[in-house]
DSSP file (Angstrom, degrees, kcal/mol; ACC not computed):
  #  RESIDUE AA STRUCTURE BP1 BP2  ACC     N-H-->O    O-->H-N    N-H-->O    O-->H-N    TCO  KAPPA ALPHA  PHI   PSI    X-CA   Y-CA   Z-CA
    1    1 A X              0   0    0      0, 0.0     3,-0.1     0, 0.0     2,-0.0   0.000 360.0 360.0 360.0 140.5  -14.8    8.8   -7.7
    2    2 A X        -     0   0    0      1,-0.1     2,-0.2     0, 0.0     3,-0.1  -0.227 360.0 -86.4 -75.0 165.3  -13.4   10.2   -4.5
    3    3 A X        -     0   0    0      1,-0.1    -1,-0.1     2,-0.0     2,-0.1  -0.489  48.0-106.8 -72.5 139.1   -9.8   11.1   -3.8
    4    4 A X        -     0   0    0     -2,-0.2    -1,-0.1     1,-0.1     3,-0.0  -0.401  19.1-144.2 -65.3 140.5   -7.6    8.2   -2.6
    5    5 A X  S    S+     0   0    0     -2,-0.1     2,-0.4     1,-0.1    -1,-0.1   0.810  82.7  49.2 -76.7 -30.7   -6.8    8.5    1.1
    6    6 A X  S    S-     0   0    0      4,-0.0    -1,-0.1     2,-0.0     2,-0.1  -0.901  80.3-130.4-116.3 139.6   -3.2    7.1    0.7
    7    7 A X     >  -     0   0    0     -2,-0.4     4,-2.2     1,-0.1     5,-0.2  -0.313  30.6-106.1 -78.3 167.4   -0.6    8.2   -1.8
    8    8 A X  H  > S+     0   0    0      1,-0.2     4,-2.3     2,-0.2     5,-0.2   0.886 122.0  53.3 -59.5 -39.0    1.3    5.9   -4.0
    9    9 A X  H  > S+     0   0    0      1,-0.2     4,-2.2     2,-0.2    -1,-0.2   0.870 107.5  50.4 -66.9 -37.0    4.4    6.4   -1.8
   10   10 A X  H  > S+     0   0    0      2,-0.2     4,-2.2     1,-0.2    -1,-0.2   0.909 110.1  50.0 -67.1 -41.3    2.5    5.5    1.3
   11   11 A X  H  X S+     0   0    0     -4,-2.2     4,-2.4     1,-0.2    -2,-0.2   0.936 112.3  47.1 -61.8 -46.6    1.2    2.3   -0.2
   12   12 A X  H  X S+     0   0    0     -4,-2.3     4,-2.8     1,-0.2     5,-0.2   0.898 110.0  53.7 -62.3 -40.8    4.7    1.3   -1.3
   13   13 A X  H  X S+     0   0    0     -4,-2.2     4,-2.0     2,-0.2    -1,-0.2   0.906 109.9  47.7 -61.5 -41.9    6.1    2.1    2.1
   14   14 A X  H  X S+     0   0    0     -4,-2.2     4,-1.8     2,-0.2    -2,-0.2   0.947 113.9  46.6 -63.7 -48.4    3.5   -0.1    3.8
   15   15 A X  H  X S+     0   0    0     -4,-2.4     4,-2.2     1,-0.2    -2,-0.2   0.897 113.3  48.5 -62.7 -40.9    4.1   -3.0    1.4
   16   16 A X  H  X S+     0   0    0     -4,-2.8     4,-1.8     2,-0.2    -1,-0.2   0.847 107.2  56.1 -69.8 -33.0    7.9   -2.7    1.7
   17   17 A X  H  <>S+     0   0    0     -4,-2.0     5,-1.8    -5,-0.2     4,-0.2   0.909 110.1  45.2 -63.5 -41.3    7.7   -2.6    5.5
   18   18 A X  H ><5S+     0   0    0     -4,-1.8     3,-1.6     1,-0.2    -2,-0.2   0.912 111.7  52.1 -68.1 -41.8    5.8   -5.9    5.5
   19   19 A X  H 3<5S+     0   0    0     -4,-2.2    -1,-0.2     1,-0.3    -2,-0.2   0.818 102.2  61.5 -62.0 -30.0    8.3   -7.4    3.0
   20   20 A X  T 3<5S-     0   0    0     -4,-1.8    -1,-0.3    -5,-0.1    -2,-0.2   0.527 129.5 -92.2 -77.1  -5.2   11.2   -6.4    5.3
   21   21 A X  T < 5S+     0   0    0     -3,-1.6    -3,-0.2     1,-0.4    -2,-0.1   0.376  81.1 133.2 115.1  -5.6    9.8   -8.6    8.0
   22   22 A X      < -     0   0    0     -5,-1.8    -1,-0.4     1,-0.1     2,-0.1  -0.440  63.2 -99.9 -74.1 154.4    7.5   -6.4   10.1
   23   23 A X     >  -     0   0    0      1,-0.1     4,-2.4    -2,-0.1     5,-0.2  -0.458  19.0-128.6 -76.4 147.9    4.1   -7.8   11.0
   24   24 A X  H  > S+     0   0    0      1,-0.2     4,-2.8     2,-0.2     5,-0.3   0.899 109.6  56.2 -58.9 -41.3    1.1   -6.8    9.0
   25   25 A X  H  > S+     0   0    0      1,-0.2     4,-2.1     2,-0.2    -1,-0.2   0.924 109.9  43.4 -59.2 -47.3   -0.7   -6.0   12.2
   26   26 A X  H  > S+     0   0    0      2,-0.2     4,-2.3     1,-0.2    -1,-0.2   0.920 115.3  47.9 -66.3 -44.6    2.0   -3.5   13.4
   27   27 A X  H  X S+     0   0    0     -4,-2.4     4,-2.4     1,-0.2    -2,-0.2   0.923 113.4  47.8 -63.6 -44.3    2.5   -1.8   10.0
   28   28 A X  H  X>S+     0   0    0     -4,-2.8     5,-2.2    -5,-0.2     4,-1.4   0.892 110.4  51.7 -65.1 -39.7   -1.3   -1.4    9.5
   29   29 A X  H  <5S+     0   0    0     -4,-2.1     3,-0.2    -5,-0.3    -1,-0.2   0.934 112.5  46.0 -62.2 -45.4   -1.7    0.0   13.0
   30   30 A X  H  <5S+     0   0    0     -4,-2.3    -2,-0.2     1,-0.2    -1,-0.2   0.888 116.2  45.0 -63.2 -40.5    1.1    2.5   12.4
   31   31 A X  H  <5S-     0   0    0     -4,-2.4    -1,-0.2    -5,-0.2    -2,-0.2   0.636 109.8-121.3 -81.4 -14.4   -0.3    3.5    9.0
   32   32 A X  T  <5 +     0   0    0     -4,-1.4     2,-0.3     1,-0.3    -3,-0.2   0.845  68.9 124.9  77.0  34.1   -3.9    3.7   10.2
   33   33 A X      < -     0   0    0     -5,-2.2    -1,-0.3    -6,-0.1     2,-0.2  -0.832  63.8-106.8-121.3 162.6   -5.2    1.2    7.8
   34   34 A X    >>  -     0   0    0     -2,-0.3     3,-1.2     1,-0.1     4,-1.1  -0.614  31.6-117.5 -84.0 148.0   -7.2   -2.1    8.2
   35   35 A X  H 3> S+     0   0    0      1,-0.3     4,-1.7    -2,-0.2     3,-0.4   0.862 113.2  60.1 -55.8 -39.1   -5.3   -5.3    7.7
   36   36 A X  H 3> S+     0   0    0      1,-0.2     4,-2.4     2,-0.2    -1,-0.3   0.837  98.4  60.1 -60.3 -28.3   -7.6   -6.3    4.7
   37   37 A X  H <> S+     0   0    0     -3,-1.2     4,-2.9     2,-0.2    -1,-0.2   0.914 102.8  51.3 -62.9 -41.6   -6.4   -3.1    2.9
   38   38 A X  H  X S+     0   0    0     -4,-1.1     4,-2.6    -3,-0.4    -1,-0.2   0.923 110.6  48.0 -60.5 -43.8   -2.8   -4.4    3.1
   39   39 A X  H  X S+     0   0    0     -4,-1.7     4,-2.0     2,-0.2    -1,-0.2   0.893 112.8  48.4 -65.8 -39.2   -3.8   -7.7    1.6
   40   40 A X  H  X S+     0   0    0     -4,-2.4     4,-2.3     2,-0.2     5,-0.2   0.923 112.4  48.7 -65.1 -43.9   -5.8   -5.9   -1.2
   41   41 A X  H  X>S+     0   0    0     -4,-2.9     4,-4.2     1,-0.2     5,-0.5   0.909 109.9  51.8 -62.0 -42.2   -2.8   -3.6   -1.9
   42   42 A X  H  X5S+     0   0    0     -4,-2.6     4,-1.5     1,-0.2    -1,-0.2   0.914 112.3  45.8 -62.3 -41.8   -0.4   -6.5   -2.0
   43   43 A X  H  <5S+     0   0    0     -4,-2.0    -1,-0.2    -5,-0.2    -2,-0.2   0.877 123.9  34.2 -66.8 -37.0   -2.7   -8.3   -4.5
   44   44 A X  H  <5S+     0   0    0     -4,-2.3    -2,-0.2    -5,-0.2    -3,-0.2   0.874 135.2  18.7 -86.8 -40.2   -3.1   -5.2   -6.6
   45   45 A X  H ><5S+     0   0    0     -4,-4.2     3,-2.3    -5,-0.2    -3,-0.2   0.405  79.8 139.0-117.1   0.1    0.2   -3.4   -6.3
   46   46 A X  T 3<<S+     0   0    0     -4,-1.5     3,-0.1    -5,-0.5    -4,-0.1  -0.213  77.9  14.3 -53.7 130.8    2.7   -6.0   -5.1
   47   47 A X  T 3  S+     0   0    0      1,-0.3    -1,-0.3     0, 0.0     2,-0.2   0.409 102.5 117.6  85.8  -1.9    6.0   -5.7   -6.9
   48   48 A X    <   -     0   0    0     -3,-2.3    -1,-0.3     2,-0.0     2,-0.2  -0.563  58.1-132.0 -95.3 161.5    5.3   -2.2   -8.3
   49   49 A X    >>  -     0   0    0     -2,-0.2     4,-1.9    -3,-0.1     3,-0.6  -0.659  34.5-100.8-101.4 166.0    7.0    1.1   -7.6
   50   50 A X  H 3> S+     0   0    0      1,-0.2     4,-2.4    -2,-0.2     5,-0.2   0.869 122.6  54.6 -56.5 -39.8    5.1    4.3   -6.8
   51   51 A X  H 3> S+     0   0    0      1,-0.2     4,-2.1     2,-0.2    -1,-0.2   0.862 106.5  51.9 -64.8 -34.4    5.4    5.6  -10.3
   52   52 A X  H <> S+     0   0    0     -3,-0.6     4,-2.1     2,-0.2    -1,-0.2   0.903 109.9  48.6 -67.0 -40.8    3.8    2.4  -11.7
   53   53 A X  H  X S+     0   0    0     -4,-1.9     4,-2.7     2,-0.2     5,-0.2   0.917 110.1  51.8 -64.7 -43.2    0.9    2.8   -9.3
   54   54 A X  H  X S+     0   0    0     -4,-2.4     4,-2.0     1,-0.2    -2,-0.2   0.924 109.7  49.2 -60.1 -44.8    0.4    6.4  -10.2
   55   55 A X  H  X S+     0   0    0     -4,-2.1     4,-0.8     1,-0.2    -1,-0.2   0.910 112.0  49.1 -60.3 -42.2    0.3    5.5  -13.9
   56   56 A X  H >< S+     0   0    0     -4,-2.1     3,-0.7     1,-0.2    -2,-0.2   0.904 111.7  48.0 -65.5 -41.7   -2.2    2.8  -13.2
   57   57 A X  H 3< S+     0   0    0     -4,-2.7    -1,-0.2     1,-0.2    -2,-0.2   0.823 106.2  59.0 -68.0 -31.2   -4.4    5.2  -11.2
   58   58 A X  H 3<        0   0    0     -4,-2.0    -1,-0.2     1,-0.3    -2,-0.2   0.687 360.0 360.0 -72.4 -18.0   -4.2    7.8  -13.9
   59   59 A X    <<        0   0    0     -4,-0.8    -1,-0.3    -3,-0.7    -2,-0.1   0.503 360.0 360.0 -68.6 360.0   -5.8    5.5  -16.5
């Protein structure tokens, strides 16, 4: 499996920016990701902290 392009901290930062009220479109444009990635991350990692994501990826 290839190396993940985004770190756990970057994923959490994107999700928290959207939760704080910024638009998905603006956050994704700034982060250099496609909007569907944000939706996938929210479904997979929503409510987690970076350490939780790291543990999950390490499994």
